[in-house]
C-alpha positions in Angstrom: -11.2 -86.1 -86.6 -10.5 -82.5 -85.8 -11.9 -83.0 -82.3 -9.7 -86.0 -81.7 -6.6 -84.1 -83.0 -7.5 -81.1 -80.9 -7.8 -83.2 -77.7 -4.5 -85.0 -78.4 -2.6 -81.8 -79.0 -4.1 -80.1 -75.9 -3.2 -83.0 -73.6 0.2 -83.5 -75.1 1.1 -79.8 -74.8 -0.3 -79.4 -71.3 1.3 -82.5 -69.9 4.7 -81.9 -71.5 4.9 -78.2 -70.9 3.6 -77.9 -67.4 6.7 -79.3 -65.6 8.9 -77.0 -67.7 7.1 -74.0 -66.4 7.9 -74.9 -62.8 11.5 -75.5 -63.8 11.8 -72.0 -65.4 10.3 -70.4 -62.3 12.7 -72.3 -60.0 15.6 -71.4 -62.2 14.7 -67.7 -62.2 14.6 -67.8 -58.4 17.9 -69.6 -58.2 19.7 -67.2 -60.5 18.4 -64.2 -58.6 19.8 -65.7 -55.4 23.1 -66.6 -57.1 22.6 -70.3 -56.6 23.0 -73.1 -59.1 19.6 -74.4 -58.3 17.9 -77.6 -59.6 18.1 -78.6 -63.2 15.5 -77.1 -65.5 14.0 -80.5 -66.1 14.0 -81.6 -62.5 10.2 -82.0 -62.2 10.2 -84.4 -65.1 12.8 -86.6 -63.3 10.8 -86.3 -60.0 7.5 -87.4 -61.6 9.2 -90.3 -63.5 10.9 -91.5 -60.2 7.7 -91.2 -58.2 5.6 -93.0 -60.7 7.8 -96.0 -60.3 7.6 -96.0 -56.5 5.0 -97.7 -54.3 2.5 -95.8 -52.2 2.1 -95.6 -48.4 -1.5 -95.2 -47.2 -2.6 -94.4 -43.7 -4.6 -97.1 -42.0 -7.2 -94.5 -40.8 -7.8 -93.0 -44.3 -10.8 -93.9 -46.4 -11.4 -94.2 -50.1 -11.3 -90.5 -50.5 -7.5 -90.4 -49.8 -6.9 -93.0 -52.5 -9.3 -91.5 -55.1 -8.2 -87.9 -54.7 -5.0 -88.1 -56.9 -7.0 -89.5 -59.8 -9.8 -87.0 -59.4 -7.4 -84.1 -59.1 -5.4 -85.1 -62.2 -8.5 -86.1 -64.3 -10.5 -82.9 -63.5 -7.4 -80.7 -64.2 -6.8 -82.4 -67.6 -10.5 -82.1 -68.4 -10.2 -78.3 -67.7 -7.1 -78.2 -69.9 -9.0 -79.6 -72.8 -11.4 -76.7 -72.6 -8.7 -74.0 -72.8 -7.2 -74.0 -76.3 -3.5 -73.5 -76.7 -4.1 -72.6 -80.3 -7.2 -72.0 -82.4 -5.6 -73.7 -85.4 -7.1 -77.2 -84.5 -10.6 -76.1 -83.6 -11.8 -76.6 -80.1 -14.1 -78.5 -77.7 -15.8 -75.3 -76.6 -19.4 -74.6 -75.9 -21.4 -71.8 -74.4 -20.5 -71.6 -70.7 -17.3 -73.7 -70.8 -15.3 -71.1 -69.0 -17.6 -71.5 -66.0 -17.1 -75.3 -66.3 -13.3 -74.8 -66.3 -13.5 -72.8 -63.0 -15.6 -75.5 -61.3 -13.6 -78.4 -62.7 -10.6 -76.8 -61.0 -12.7 -76.3 -57.9 -13.7 -80.0 -57.9 -10.0 -81.0 -57.6 -9.5 -78.5 -54.8 -12.5 -79.8 -52.9 -11.2 -83.3 -52.9 -7.7 -82.1 -52.0 -9.2 -80.5 -48.9 -11.1 -83.7 -48.1 -8.0 -85.7 -48.5 -6.1 -83.4 -46.1 -8.7 -84.0 -43.5 -9.1 -87.7 -44.2 -5.9 -88.9 -42.6 -6.5 -87.2 -39.3 -3.2 -85.2 -39.7 -3.1 -81.8 -37.9 -1.1 -80.3 -40.7 -3.4 -81.7 -43.4 -6.5 -80.2 -41.6 -4.7 -76.9 -41.2 -3.8 -76.8 -44.9 -7.3 -77.7 -46.0 -8.9 -75.0 -43.9 -6.5 -72.4 -45.2 -7.0 -73.6 -48.8 -10.8 -73.3 -48.4 -10.5 -69.8 -47.1 -8.1 -68.7 -49.9 -10.3 -70.2 -52.7 -13.4 -68.6 -51.3 -11.7 -65.2 -51.3 -10.2 -65.5 -54.8 -13.0 -67.1 -56.7 -15.1 -63.9 -57.1 -12.2 -62.3 -58.8 -12.1 -65.2 -61.4 -15.8 -64.9 -62.1 -15.9 -61.1 -62.4 -12.9 -61.2 -64.7 -14.5 -64.0 -66.8 -17.7 -62.0 -67.1 -15.8 -58.9 -68.2 -14.2 -60.7 -71.1 -17.4 -62.7 -71.7 -19.5 -59.6 -72.1 -17.0 -58.2 -74.6 -17.2 -61.4 -76.6 -20.9 -62.0 -76.1 -20.2 -65.5 -74.8 -18.4 -67.4 -72.0 -17.1 -70.0 -74.5 -13.3 -69.8 -74.3 -12.8 -70.2 -78.0 -15.3 -67.5 -78.8 -13.6 -65.2 -76.2 -10.2 -65.8 -77.8 -11.6 -65.0 -81.2 -13.2 -61.8 -80.0 -9.9 -60.7 -78.3 -8.0 -61.5 -81.4 -10.1 -59.0 -83.3 -9.1 -56.3 -80.9 -5.5 -56.8 -81.9 -4.0 -55.4 -78.7 -6.5 -55.8 -75.9 -4.1 -54.4 -73.3 -4.4 -51.0 -74.8 -7.9 -50.8 -73.3 -8.2 -49.9 -69.6 -10.9 -52.5 -68.9 -8.6 -55.3 -70.1 -5.5 -53.9 -68.4 -7.3 -54.1 -65.0 -8.7 -57.5 -65.7 -5.3 -58.8 -66.8 -3.7 -57.5 -63.6 -6.5 -59.2 -61.5 -5.9 -62.5 -63.3 -2.2 -62.4 -62.7 -2.9 -62.1 -59.0 -5.4 -65.0 -59.3 -2.6 -67.2 -60.8 -0.4 -66.4 -57.8 -3.1 -67.3 -55.3 -4.5 -70.3 -57.2 -1.1 -71.9 -57.7 0.1 -71.4 -54.1 3.0 -69.1 -54.9 4.6 -66.2 -53.0 3.2 -64.0 -51.5 0.2 -66.2 -50.8 2.0 -69.5 -50.2 5.5 -70.9 -50.7 5.6 -74.1 -52.7 9.1 -74.9 -51.6 8.5 -74.6 -47.9 7.9 -77.4 -45.3 7.6 -75.1 -42.3 4.5 -76.3 -40.5 3.1 -72.9 -39.7 3.2 -71.6 -43.3 2.2 -74.6 -45.4 -1.0 -74.5 -47.4 -0.8 -76.7 -50.5 2.1 -78.7 -49.2 0.2 -79.5 -46.0 -2.6 -81.1 -47.9 -0.4 -83.5 -49.9 2.1 -84.2 -47.0 0.7 -87.7 -46.5 1.0 -88.7 -50.2 3.9 -90.7 -51.7 4.8 -92.6 -54.8 2.6 -92.4 -57.9 -0.2 -90.7 -55.9 2.2 -87.8 -55.1 3.3 -87.7 -58.7 -0.3 -87.3 -59.9 -0.9 -84.6 -57.3 2.2 -82.7 -58.4 1.4 -83.1 -62.1 -2.2 -82.0 -61.4 -0.9 -78.8 -59.7 1.5 -78.1 -62.5 -1.2 -78.5 -65.2 -3.6 -76.3 -63.2 -1.0 -73.6 -63.1 -0.5 -73.9 -66.9 -4.3 -73.8 -67.6 -4.6 -70.5 -65.8 -1.5 -69.1 -67.6 -2.9 -70.3 -71.0 -6.2 -68.6 -70.2 -4.5 -65.3 -69.4 -1.9 -65.2 -72.2 -4.2 -66.4 -75.0 -7.0 -64.0 -74.0 -5.0 -60.8 -73.3 -1.9 -61.4 -75.5 -3.4 -63.0 -78.6 -1.1 -64.1 -81.4 -3.2 -66.0 -84.0 -3.9 -62.9 -86.0 -0.2 -62.4 -86.7 0.2 -65.8 -88.4 -0.1 -65.6 -92.2 1.0 -69.2 -92.9 -1.5 -72.0 -93.6 -1.9 -75.7 -92.9 0.6 -77.5 -90.7 3.1 -74.6 -90.8 0.6 -72.3 -89.2 0.0 -74.9 -86.4 3.7 -75.3 -85.7 4.2 -71.5 -85.7 1.2 -71.0 -83.5 2.5 -73.5 -80.9 6.0 -72.0 -81.0 4.7 -68.5 -80.3 2.4 -69.9 -77.6 5.4 -71.7 -75.9 7.4 -68.4 -76.0 4.5 -66.6 -74.3 4.1 -69.2 -71.6 7.8 -69.2 -70.8 7.8 -65.4 -70.7 4.9 -65.5 -68.3 6.8 -68.1 -66.2 9.7 -65.7 -66.0 7.4 -62.9 -64.9 5.9 -65.1 -62.2 9.4 -66.0 -61.1 10.4 -62.4 -60.8 7.3 -61.6 -58.9 8.3 -64.3 -56.4 11.8 -62.9 -56.2 10.7 -59.3 -55.4 8.0 -60.1 -52.9 7.8 -61.8 -49.5 5.3 -64.2 -48.1 2.3 -62.4 -46.5 1.1 -63.1 -43.1 -1.9 -65.5 -43.3 -4.4 -62.9 -42.2 -3.1 -60.4 -44.8 -4.1 -62.7 -47.7 -7.6 -61.3 -47.5 -6.1 -57.9 -48.4 -4.3 -59.5 -51.4 -7.7 -61.0 -52.5 -9.4 -57.7 -52.0 -6.9 -56.0 -54.3 -7.5 -58.6 -57.0 -11.3 -58.3 -56.7 -11.1 -54.5 -56.8 -9.0 -54.6 -60.0 -11.4 -57.1 -61.5 -14.5 -55.0 -60.5 -13.0 -51.8 -61.8 -12.3 -53.5 -65.1 -15.9 -54.7 -65.2 -17.2 -51.2 -64.6 -14.7 -49.7 -67.0 -16.1 -52.0 -69.7 -19.5 -50.3 -69.4 -17.9 -46.8 -69.4 -15.5 -47.2 -72.3 -15.5 -50.8 -73.6 -19.0 -50.8 -75.1 
């Protein structure tokens, strides 16, 4: 029963909160540019509208193009189940589930790249090749950061890592975790196609990465791709805020009250993280494509320094 409740809460929170995060980021950017901008709930309207529209499929595409939206959304939701928004309802964790999270997200990316190539579109192929390069550059940072926290917790189970970080009260007072946290923030920027790595609002052919891969999609297929991208972004944000900014140890209530309070604090943390990401986009500019390797190098150096720092001070 607890497992079913956990899965229901996880999926409900992830699906309902993910579009709001994009809305907050868009609103921060609009306010900084003194524009009215789109409504805060615009992505909810867009997904609802697209889900009620038909799809247009290229005649030269194969089953890969049609299956990719379902694979992307399902693999992302499967990863979401493994990253607890709160420890008050138990978890579906097991030893090594953080590694599974990374590769479930990689599975969705792999099929997105295939779909970009499948229609024979020049823009889709360009976006796929760029996405493959960026993911290859940024994935070592994710794994090194995961191993740093995993060594500290003695496990790569997300729930056990969260429990270990909660016992540290304020992990960001330790140099190893400060460096790892900074590396993971750069990972979020790269993995979610945000400035300075990519611009999710652009349709300029020479700068598109994520948008180029989904350019041929329409209707409910496009809605699933957009929702999958939003949930992926939230999964990475949940992983960062719940590991490095734990809040469960502050809650003294019990029962349903503790669950509600935990989810409320979690929501505040996620919205604060969305504001930070929005401000990072405001105060940076998009990098030239061949400068992205430097961005990835900085993130890896931070993660590796955190890893080495753990052996010097953390143990």
